[in-house]
C-alpha positions in Angstrom: -14.9 -1.6 4.3 -13.9 -3.0 0.9 -12.8 -1.0 -2.1 -11.0 1.6 0.0 -8.5 2.1 -2.9 -10.8 1.9 -5.9 -9.3 4.0 -8.6 -5.8 4.1 -7.1 -2.8 3.2 -9.2 0.3 2.7 -7.0 4.0 2.3 -7.7 5.7 0.4 -4.8 9.5 0.0 -4.7 11.2 -2.8 -2.9 8.2 -5.0 -3.6 9.8 -8.4 -4.0 9.4 -9.3 -0.3 8.6 -8.0 3.2 6.8 -4.8 3.5 6.6 -4.0 -0.2 5.0 -7.3 -1.0 2.5 -7.0 1.9 1.5 -3.5 0.8 1.0 -4.6 -2.8 -1.2 -7.5 -1.8 -3.3 -5.4 0.5 -3.6 -2.5 -1.9 -5.0 -4.8 -4.6 -7.4 -6.4 -2.1 -8.7 -2.9 -1.5 -9.3 -2.2 -5.2 -6.0 -0.6 -6.4 -3.7 -1.5 -9.3 -0.1 -1.8 -8.4 3.3 -1.9 -10.0 5.9 -3.5 -7.8 9.6 -2.9 -8.5 12.7 -4.3 -7.0 16.4 -4.7 -7.8 15.4 -8.4 -7.8 13.2 -8.3 -10.9 12.3 -12.0 -10.7 11.2 -11.6 -7.1 9.0 -8.6 -8.1 7.5 -10.6 -10.9 6.7 -13.5 -8.6 4.8 -11.2 -6.3 2.9 -9.7 -9.2 2.1 -13.2 -10.6 0.8 -14.4 -7.2 -1.5 -11.3 -6.9 -2.8 -11.8 -10.5 -3.6 -15.4 -9.7 -6.5 -14.1 -7.6 -7.0 -10.6 -9.0 -6.2 -10.9 -12.7 -4.7 -7.8 -14.4 -4.2 -5.9 -11.1 -0.4 -6.2 -10.6 2.6 -5.4 -12.8 6.4 -5.8 -12.1 9.5 -4.0 -13.1 13.2 -4.5 -12.3 14.6 -1.3 -10.7 17.8 -0.2 -9.1 16.4 2.8 -7.1 19.8 4.5 -7.2 19.5 5.1 -10.9 18.0 8.4 -12.0 17.5 7.3 -15.6 15.8 4.1 -14.4 13.4 6.0 -12.2 12.2 8.0 -15.3 11.7 4.8 -17.2 9.9 2.9 -14.4 7.5 5.8 -13.7 6.6 6.0 -17.4 6.2 2.2 -17.7 4.1 2.0 -14.5 1.9 4.8 -15.8 1.4 3.0 -19.1 0.7 -0.4 -17.5 -1.9 0.9 -15.1 -3.4 3.7 -17.1 -2.2 6.4 -14.7 -0.4 6.9 -11.4 -1.6 8.6 -8.2 0.2 6.7 -5.3 3.9 6.4 -4.8 5.3 4.2 -2.0 9.0 4.7 -1.5 9.7 1.5 0.3 13.1 0.2 -1.0 15.8 0.5 1.6 18.7 -1.3 3.4 19.8 -1.3 7.0 23.3 -0.9 8.4 24.8 -1.4 11.8 27.9 0.6 12.7 28.9 3.5 14.9 30.3 6.7 13.5 33.8 5.3 14.0 33.0 1.8 12.7 30.9 2.7 9.7 32.9 2.9 6.4 32.4 5.9 4.2 31.8 3.6 1.3 28.9 1.9 3.1 27.6 5.3 4.4 27.3 6.5 0.8 25.5 3.3 -0.3 23.0 3.6 2.5 22.3 7.2 1.5 21.9 6.3 -2.1 19.4 3.5 -1.5 17.5 4.9 1.5 17.5 8.7 0.7 18.5 9.5 -2.9 15.8 7.0 -4.1 13.1 8.8 -2.2 14.2 12.2 -3.6 14.3 10.7 -7.2 10.9 9.0 -6.8 9.2 12.1 -5.6 10.9 14.4 -8.1 10.0 12.4 -11.2 6.7 10.8 -10.1 4.9 14.1 -9.2 4.7 15.5 -12.7 3.2 12.2 -14.0 0.8 11.9 -11.0 -0.7 15.4 -11.2 -3.5 14.6 -13.8 -4.7 11.7 -11.7 -5.3 13.3 -8.3 -6.1 13.2 -5.6 -3.1 11.1 -4.6 -0.5 10.3 -2.0 3.2 9.8 -1.5 4.1 7.4 1.3 7.7 7.2 2.3 8.8 4.3 4.5 11.2 5.6 7.1 11.8 3.9 10.5 11.5 4.5 14.2 15.3 4.8 13.8 14.6 8.0 11.9 13.2 9.5 15.1 15.2 7.7 17.9 19.0 7.4 17.7 21.2 4.5 18.6 24.9 4.4 19.1 25.5 1.9 16.3 23.0 3.1 13.7 25.0 6.1 12.4 24.2 5.7 8.7 20.8 4.3 9.2 19.7 6.9 11.7 20.9 9.7 9.4 19.2 8.2 6.3 15.8 7.5 7.9 15.8 10.9 9.6 16.4 12.4 6.2 13.4 10.5 4.8 11.3 11.9 7.6 12.0 15.6 6.9 12.1 15.2 3.2 8.6 13.8 3.4 7.5 17.0 5.2 9.2 19.2 2.6 7.5 17.3 -0.2 4.2 17.7 1.6 4.6 21.5 1.8 5.6 21.6 -1.9 2.5 19.6 -2.9 0.3 21.9 -0.9 1.5 24.8 -2.9 2.2 23.3 -6.3 0.3 20.0 -6.5 -3.1 20.5 -4.9 -4.8 17.2 -3.9 -1.5 15.4 -3.3 -0.1 14.6 0.1 3.2 13.2 1.5 3.6 11.3 4.8 6.1 9.0 6.3 5.7 5.6 8.2 8.1 4.7 11.0 8.1 1.0 11.9 10.2 -0.7 14.5 11.1 -4.3 14.4 8.9 -6.0 11.8 9.2 -9.7 10.9 10.8 -9.4 7.4 13.9 -10.9 5.8 15.9 -7.8 6.7 15.1 -8.4 10.4 16.3 -12.0 10.1 19.8 -10.8 9.5 19.8 -8.7 12.6 18.3 -11.4 14.7 20.9 -13.9 13.5 23.6 -11.8 15.1 22.6 -12.9 18.6 22.1 -16.6 17.9 19.2 -18.4 16.3 16.4 -16.5 14.6 14.1 -17.4 17.4 16.5 -16.1 20.1 17.1 -13.0 18.1 13.4 -12.3 17.7 12.8 -12.9 21.4 15.6 -10.4 22.3 14.3 -7.8 20.0 10.7 -8.3 21.2 11.8 -7.6 24.8 12.7 -4.0 23.7 9.1 -3.4 22.6 6.6 -2.3 25.3 3.9 -4.5 23.7 6.3 -7.4 24.0 6.1 -8.6 20.4 7.4 -7.9 16.9 5.3 -6.4 14.2 3.9 -8.1 11.2 4.3 -6.8 7.6 0.5 -6.3 7.5 0.7 -3.9 10.4 2.6 -1.5 8.1 0.4 -2.3 5.1 -2.8 -1.3 7.0 -1.2 2.1 7.7 -0.2 2.5 4.1 -3.7 1.7 2.9 -5.1 4.4 5.1 -2.5 7.0 3.8 -3.1 5.9 0.2 -6.9 6.2 0.6 -9.0 9.4 0.5 -9.8 8.7 4.1 -6.6 10.6 4.9 -7.2 13.5 2.6 -6.5 16.1 5.4 -3.3 14.4 6.6 0.0 15.6 5.1 3.5 16.2 6.4 2.8 13.7 9.2 4.4 10.6 10.5 2.8 7.4 11.6 4.7 5.4 14.2 4.2 1.6 14.1 6.5 0.8 17.0 4.7 -1.1 19.7 5.2 1.8 22.1 9.0 2.2 21.8 8.8 5.9 21.1 6.6 6.5 24.2 9.4 5.5 26.6 
C-alpha cells in the first residue's frame, strides 16, 4: 500500500542519522510531512534536503538539544508552523552507555537519563497540547531490547530504556482518558546497523569482527537494518494501529524469546 501516512505530520528527534533518518525517509514515502531535529543541526538539515530532492516541501529540519525544556517548546511550535499541524511524535534521540553499577560514573548516569528519558517526558508533555486538534495521532518512543532484558554492564542504559518503556504506557493511559484518538507505544530494537552500533563493535576489533560477534547473539544470526525499525514506526504512526496503545514492539531477531 502507498499513502499509509497521508495527512500525518511527524516530529522525529535524533533525525540526523541512523534510525531517525530512516524513519523520516520512509514516513515521507508513505505520504507524511516530517520535521527532523538533532543536536547536529547541519546533519538534520542534510537529511531534510535529501528528502526534499525527491519529495519537495515534505521535510523540515531544526537544531535541538532534547535536554532543554525551553527548546522543546520552541521546536514543537516551529514544527507545527512548518507542517501546518502535528499529530505524530517520534522520540528517537538517545545515547548508549556501557558500564556496571560500580563502573558507571554518576555524571554519565545523569547524562544518559537526561537524553534518553527526560527528553521523552518533555516531548510528550509539550507535544500533546499542540497535537490534540489534529487527531487521530500517535506517540512512538524508541526504547531498546535493553529496556526489557538486563545486562551486567548496561546499568544506566538498562534503567533509562526501561523507564521509556513504562513511561510510554503511562502516556497511553493518559491519552485514553484525556486525549481521545491519540496513542502511545514503544519500539524495542536490538543491534541495528547504525553509527551508534559501530562504536560498540569497534571495542572488539574491526567493525566487521564486532558485527559478526554481535550477530552471533541473535537467534536469526544477523543484525537489523534501520528500515526494520522504520517499518514498525510507519505501522504505529498509521491508522492501521488505531487499536494499539500502551504496547511494545520488539525488533530483536528473537533475542527476547530465549
